[in-house]
C-alpha positions in Angstrom: -9.1 8.2 20.4 -6.6 10.8 21.6 -4.8 11.0 24.6 -4.9 14.7 24.7 -8.4 14.4 25.8 -7.4 12.3 29.1 -6.1 13.7 32.3 -3.9 10.8 32.8 -1.5 10.8 35.9 2.2 10.6 35.5 4.1 7.7 37.3 7.8 7.3 37.3 8.4 3.6 36.1 11.6 1.7 36.3 13.2 1.6 32.9 14.0 -2.0 32.9 10.1 -2.8 33.2 9.4 -0.9 30.0 10.0 -2.4 26.4 9.4 -0.6 23.1 6.5 -1.1 21.0 6.1 -4.5 19.5 4.4 -3.1 16.6 6.0 0.3 15.8 4.9 2.7 13.1 8.5 3.9 12.3 11.3 1.8 11.6 13.7 4.8 11.5 13.7 6.6 14.5 15.5 9.6 13.3 18.1 11.5 15.1 18.0 10.2 18.8 21.2 12.1 19.7 20.0 15.3 19.2 16.8 14.3 21.4 19.2 13.1 24.1 20.8 16.6 24.2 17.4 18.1 24.3 16.2 16.0 27.1 19.5 16.6 29.1 18.9 20.1 28.6 15.3 20.8 29.6 14.2 17.4 30.7 11.4 15.1 29.7 8.8 17.6 28.7 6.2 14.9 27.5 5.9 11.6 29.5 6.1 8.1 27.7 2.7 6.6 27.2 2.6 2.9 28.2 0.2 0.2 28.4 0.4 -3.1 30.7 1.8 -6.2 28.8 2.2 -9.1 31.4 4.7 -8.1 34.0 6.3 -5.3 31.9 5.1 -2.0 30.2 4.8 -1.5 26.4 5.1 1.7 25.1 2.3 3.2 23.1 3.5 6.6 22.3 7.1 8.0 22.7 9.4 5.2 21.2 11.9 8.0 20.3 11.6 9.5 23.9 12.0 6.0 25.3 15.2 5.2 23.3 16.7 8.5 24.3 16.2 8.1 28.1 17.6 4.6 27.8 20.8 6.0 25.9 20.9 8.5 28.8 20.8 5.6 31.1 17.7 7.0 33.0 16.7 4.3 35.8 13.0 5.7 36.1 11.2 7.2 33.4 8.0 9.4 33.6 5.1 7.6 32.1 1.4 7.8 31.7 -0.3 4.3 31.9 -3.3 3.2 30.1 -5.3 0.0 29.8 -5.6 -0.8 26.0 -5.8 -3.8 23.6 -3.4 -4.3 21.1 -5.9 -2.9 18.6 -6.7 0.4 20.7 -3.0 0.8 21.1 -2.1 0.9 17.6 -4.9 3.2 16.9 -3.8 5.4 19.6 -0.3 5.5 18.2 -1.4 5.9 14.7 -3.4 9.0 15.8 -0.8 10.5 17.8 1.6 10.4 15.0 -0.6 11.9 12.8 -1.4 14.6 14.7 2.3 15.4 15.3 2.9 14.5 11.5 5.6 12.5 12.5 4.9 9.9 9.6 6.2 10.0 6.0 3.3 9.4 3.5 4.8 5.5 2.9 4.7 5.0 6.7 1.1 6.1 6.7 0.3 3.8 4.0 2.0 0.9 5.5 0.3 1.5 8.9 -3.2 1.7 7.2 -2.5 -1.5 5.4 -1.4 -3.2 8.6 -4.5 -2.2 10.6 -6.9 -3.2 7.6 -5.2 -6.4 7.0 -5.6 -7.5 10.7 -8.4 -10.1 11.3 -11.0 -8.5 13.2 -9.9 -4.9 13.5 -12.2 -3.4 10.5 -11.7 -2.0 7.3 -10.7 1.5 5.9 -14.3 2.8 7.1 -13.6 1.7 10.7 -10.0 3.5 10.8 -11.5 6.4 9.2 -13.7 6.8 12.3 -10.8 5.9 14.7 -8.1 8.3 13.2 -10.6 11.1 11.9 -9.3 11.0 8.3 -11.5 10.4 5.3 -11.9 7.1 3.8 -10.7 8.3 0.4 -7.5 9.5 2.2 -6.8 6.3 3.6 -7.3 4.3 0.4 -5.2 6.8 -1.7 -2.4 6.5 0.9 -2.6 2.6 0.7 -2.8 2.7 -3.2 0.9 4.1 -3.0 1.8 0.3 -2.0 0.8 -0.8 -5.3 3.5 1.4 -7.2 6.8 -0.7 -8.0 9.1 -0.5 -4.9 11.9 0.5 -6.7 10.0 3.5 -8.2 8.9 4.6 -5.1 12.3 4.5 -3.3 13.6 6.6 -6.4 10.7 9.1 -6.0 11.0 9.4 -2.4 14.9 9.8 -2.2 14.5 13.4 -3.0 11.0 14.6 -2.1 8.3 13.0 0.5 5.2 14.5 -1.1 2.8 11.9 -3.0 1.6 14.1 -6.0 4.3 12.7 -8.5 3.9 9.1 -7.2 0.0 9.2 -7.6 0.4 10.3 -11.4 2.0 6.9 -11.7 -1.0 4.5 -10.5 -1.9 3.6 -14.0 1.4 2.8 -15.3 3.2 -0.7 -15.3 6.0 -1.4 -12.9 8.8 -1.3 -15.7 7.3 2.2 -16.9 6.9 3.3 -13.3 10.6 2.6 -12.8 11.8 4.5 -15.9 9.4 7.4 -15.0 11.0 7.7 -11.5 14.4 7.6 -12.9 13.5 10.2 -15.6 12.0 12.5 -13.0 15.3 12.2 -10.9 17.4 13.0 -13.8 15.2 16.0 -15.0 13.0 17.4 -12.2 9.4 18.0 -13.3 6.4 19.6 -12.0 3.3 17.6 -11.4 1.5 18.8 -14.4 4.3 18.1 -16.7 4.6 14.3 -15.2 0.7 14.1 -15.7 1.0 14.8 -19.4 3.9 12.6 -19.8 1.9 9.7 -18.2 -1.2 10.5 -20.6 1.4 10.1 -23.6 2.7 6.9 -22.2 -0.7 5.5 -21.7 -2.0 6.6 -25.0 0.9 5.2 -27.1 0.5 1.9 -29.0 1.5 -1.1 -26.9 5.5 -1.5 -27.0 5.9 1.8 -28.4 7.0 3.5 -25.1 10.3 1.7 -25.2 10.8 2.6 -28.8 9.7 6.0 -29.1 9.2 8.3 -25.9 12.1 7.0 -23.9 14.5 7.1 -27.2 12.9 10.7 -27.7 14.2 11.6 -24.3 17.8 10.1 -24.9 18.0 12.0 -28.3 17.1 14.9 -26.5 19.6 14.7 -24.0 22.3 14.1 -27.2 21.1 17.2 -28.7 21.4 19.4 -25.6 24.8 18.2 -25.1 25.8 18.5 -28.7 24.2 22.0 -28.5 26.2 23.1 -25.5 29.5 21.7 -27.1 28.6 23.6 -30.2 28.3 26.8 -27.9 31.5 26.6 -26.1 33.3 26.2 -29.6 31.8 29.3 -30.8 32.9 31.1 -27.4 36.4 30.0 -27.7 36.6 31.2 -31.2 35.2 34.4 -30.0 37.6 34.6 -27.2 40.5 33.9 -29.6 39.6 36.7 -31.8 39.3 39.1 -29.0 42.6 38.3 -27.8 44.0 39.3 -31.2 42.3 42.7 -31.3 43.6 43.4 -27.7 47.2 42.6 -29.0 46.7 45.0 -31.7 45.6 47.8 -29.4 48.9 49.3 -28.0 47.8 52.7 -26.8 43.9 52.9 -26.7 43.7 51.5 -23.1 40.1 52.4 -22.7 39.1 50.1 -25.7 41.3 47.6 -24.4 39.7 47.7 -20.9 36.4 47.5 -22.3 37.5 44.4 -24.4 39.0 42.7 -21.4 35.8 42.8 -19.8 34.0 41.1 -22.6 36.9 38.6 -22.5 36.2 38.0 -18.9 32.4 37.5 -19.4 33.2 34.9 -22.1 35.5 32.9 -19.9 33.1 32.7 -17.5 30.3 31.5 -19.7 32.3 29.0 -21.1 33.3 27.6 -17.4 29.4 27.8 -16.7 28.7 25.9 -19.7 31.5 23.2 -19.1 30.0 22.6 -15.6 26.6 22.2 -17.0 27.9 19.5 -19.5 29.5 17.7 -16.8 26.4 17.6 -14.8 24.1 16.5 -17.8 26.9 13.8 -18.3 26.8 12.5 -14.8 23.2 12.2 -14.7 
């Protein structure tokens, strides 16, 4: 069901008679202040969609717009009134949010799970027909909820895509958390994560803790030690260049060339020190 296919009249309804959705798809409404400024500048371009709920009206689509209008202290708000059951209202809100791509993958997964778990609402096949998404899409989204919550939070802290999370389906919760932390410390492509997951799954029971994760720690220590050795070598080269420069009294051309090399070495040392601090912080 889509509201875009319906020619609904617009009425101005008293703000005190409208209440937000009792089953919102988004817990975080995002930046309402910028929306308030936009509405102040150009008005409410799209009416809020509401349904009858006893003596009041409940928001079906437009919770962010409704909240912005409340903050602007509007007494009357342009609305489109639709007569929908609770199930139909949820389907409409979900379809509208999917069409506008306002939900992140986890919000989609939680919304799909709520729908299929409601008694009498139907399963993934029914939801698929209502929102025009394949059953496979719905099932894959809901499967995200099987991943350890801490691992999911770590993964979605910097990226909203699901490709990396989907590679973790076959791992245990502890392995998922450790892999998510490793990906956060050392960004990897989906292909690299896939190879890594394959090696973890093929390792003997208990070997992951004692082999692969230890190998990663050893690798980090080796990189840090290599950086330190390179910094020492550059500093030694810098010292020797300084000795040569001191000996060149009148050969100003040669002196200028060596000063340029000295400056380049100094910049390289600063870059390596910055890299070492970054690795230590991770």
